[in-house]
Structure formats: structure tokens, C-alpha cells
N, C-alpha and C positions, 0 to 999 in steps of 0.2 A: 383232396387235402391231405393224403399218402405223400401222392406224386409232387406236391409243392415243398415240402417237409425231407421228401429224402433228396432232392433237387439241391436245396439247401444245405443240409448237410454234405455233398458234396461237393459242393460249394464251396462250403466254407460261409458261406455270407444268404441272410435272410434276402437280400436284393437279386431277382436272378436277372439280372440288365442282361439280354443278349439270348435269353431264353424262348422258347415258342411252348406252348401245351396245345396236344392233339388228341381231342376224344369224341366218343361215337354221339354223347347225347349233349344238347345243350344246359352250360351248367345255371345251377339254380342263383338264388340269392347269394346265399353262404359263399358259395366256390366263390362265384364272380367276385365277392368282396375280396378274397382269398386273393383272388389274381391279381386286380388291383394293388393288393398290399404288396404283395411279393415282387410288384414292378414288371412282371412278364413283357414281354415284348410283343408278341402275338400267340393269340387263340384262335385255334382253326378247330370246329365241332361239326358232326354230321349231323345228327334229326333233329330240328326243334321242339320244344316243347313249352306247347301252348300254354300246358296248366302252372308249367312253375319256370322256367328258361324266365332267364335273366340278362339274356344279352341279344337281345334284339324283340323276342314271343312279347313277355310283360311289359321291358322295360330291359335298357341297356348299360346297366350299372358301369361296365368296362371301358364305356366311351362316355361317361358323362362329364360335362366338361366341368362342373362344381368341383369335379375332383381334382387331386394333385397329380395323378397319373391314368393316361390313355392307354387303352390297349387297341393294336391293330386285331382287327376282326375280320376271320372268314368262316362266313357259316354257308350249310348247305353241299360242303364238300363229302363227296360218296353217299348221301343223303338215305337213297332206296338201301344201299350197301348198310349204312350201320345202324337203318332201323331194321333191318331183319337180324342183327345180330343181339340188338337188344330181344327183339321178342322174341328169336330162340333161347336166349339165357332166361329168359321171364317163364318162358313154354317148361322147360328143363327143371325149372324150380319149381312146380305146381303138381 
């Protein structure tokens, strides 16, 4: 959400047409909805989230044909590396 806000501020428009977002973890429903509403062109994520992911795991909000915008989706990009980044982050927090 913060990245979308910052990009919109820098673009001077809430529509992020022509923008791509790269993230380590599959977005949840709230973030997937924000991605669609921001009109991002493409989403790339590494690790799937079988418990909360809404970009292919539990559902696919970003490509739902009932919505007015669909996002090109690339999943599993460097999935092992992304998973390790997340594991290390949470291990250090404990």
C-alpha cells in the first residue's frame, strides 16, 4: 500500500498505467484490490501464500474478468529466494 501511494504521488496520478510491481510474497485480498484499483499493468511475485494469497492461491482478484481492469501476472519468480528472504525476516523478528 505504501509503495502504491508513493508511486501515485511521484506520478501525480492515482492511475499507475505503465507501472509494474515486484514483491516477494503473493498479495492478500486488500493489496490485490488496491493493485487493480491503481490500474497497474503488471504484478510479479516470488512466493505463493496458500493461506491468504489472492493472486492465484485462494482466488485471483487481479485477473477477475468481472472487474474493470486486469493485471498481467507473473508468479513464482525466484520463489525459493523470496521464501528465504521472508523466513530470514521473520526469524530475526522472533
